[in-house]
N, C-alpha and C positions, 0 to 999 in steps of 0.2 A: 876574428873581428869582422870578417866580411859578411857574415850572416845577419848582423843587426844593422839596420839602416837608420839614418837620422830622421827626425820628424820633418814633415813637409810644411811649407809655409801656408798660411791662410790664403785661400783663393777668393777673390772678389767675384760675385756673380753680377753680371750686368743686367739691369732691369729689375722690376719688382714683380711679386706674384700677382697674377691677374685676379684680384679679389672680386671685382664687380661681375665679370663674366661667370665666375664660379658660383656666386650667390644667385645669379639669374638662372643658371643651370639647375641648381638645387631646388629653387622655387618651381621651375617647370616640372621637375620630377615629382615633387609633392602634389602639384595640381593634377597631374596625370593619375597618380595613385588615388587621390581623393575622388576624382571623376569615376574611376573604375569601381572603387568601393561603394559609392552611393548608387551607381547604376545597378550593381548586383543586389544591393539591399532593396532598392525600389522594385526590382523584378520579382522578389519573393513575396508571396501573399500569405498572410497569417491565416492558418487553417483554424476554423472555429473548433473549440474543444467541446466534445459532447459532455453533457452533464452526467455525473456519476449515477449508476443505476441505484434505485432504492434498495435498502437492506432487505425489506420484506420480499421483494421480487427475487433477489438472489437466494434467500433462504427457502422460499417455496420451490424454486427450481432444484436446489440442492436436495431437498427432501424427496422430490419426485425421482431424482437421479439415484438416491439411496435405495428406494424401493425397486427401481429397475435393475440394480446390481444383484438382486436376489441373494443377498448374504444369508438370510434366514433359511432359505431352501438348501443352501450349501452347508448349513450347520455352523455358520460363523456368527453366532449370536453376539458374542463379546465384541467382535469387530463392528457389527451393526450398531451397537450401543456407543462404542467409542466414536464412530463417525457421526451419529445422531447428536451426541454431546458436543462435538466440535462444531457442527453446523449451528447449533443453538448458541454456543458461546460466541461464534463469529457474528451471528445476528445481533446478539446482545451488545457486543463491542461496537458494532456499526450503528445500531439503533440508539443506544443510550450513551455512546461515547465513554464507555467504561472499559478499561483493559481487563478482558475476561479470559483469554486463552490460557494463561499461566497461573491463574488463581484457583484456590480450592473453592468448592461450592459455598462453603461458609463465608470465606473472604468476599466472594462475589456478592452474596446476599447482603452482607454488611455494607458493602460499597453501594449497592443499589438503594438500600435504606437511607444511607447518608446523603445520597444524591436526590432524595425525595421522590423516588420512583413510586408510582401508584402501588399501594400495598397489595392489592389483588394480583397485579402483574408480577410483582416480586415474589409473592408466595407461590404462584403457579410455576414460575421459572425455577425457583428453589426446589419445589417438589419434583419437577421433571429431572433436574440435574442430580438430585439425590437418588432417584430411581435408576438413572444411568450409572451413578457411582456404585450402587449395589451390584450391578452386573459386572462393571469394569474391575472393581477392587475386592468385592466380598465373595466372588465366585457364585453369585446367585444366578440360577438359570430360570428365566421366566417362561411361562407357557405361551402358546400362540395368541391367546386372547389378550394377555398383558402386553405383548409386543405390538399388536394392532392398536391397543389403547394408548400406548406411549407415543406412537406415531401420530395418532389423531390429536393427542394432547399437544404435541409440538406444533402441528399445523394451527391448532386453536390459539396457542400462545402468539404465533406470528400474526394471526388475523386480529386478535384483540389488541395487540400492542401497536398495530399499524396506525400511524397518525391519520386522523380523519381530515380530509381537505374540504374546507367550506369555501364556496365562492359567492 
């Protein structure tokens, strides 16, 4: 019985909790935190965001880089056509705001027609992508003249579809 002790009596605490000094202390801490926060925020300057590069500029650079890769001289004709097709699809996606990278050529052509893309532009793009598909999927091997022609055709498409800026 010696291990269990009886309950102790309630002890009265003399004086009350100092509420006013505690509230003042918390307010001072909040003021210091706000001062530090706004001082840091004021010190940072918003950097101006550069406007996005035009789609035609990116496409022309990519076409030049494709030639510089010398895939044709290495015998990688299919790889050349795959990259050419990807460059043109990325350009179409950026220029016309049409999701083009994961669509078939037919689906892309139908989407361009439904978006009221100029008929001449849509036909040229469709023709180029069909030529690329022949090499990519049908194992067609074009000669050097055809390869040069399709590259010029891609550059021409980018040039004719570039919006003309009038001032």
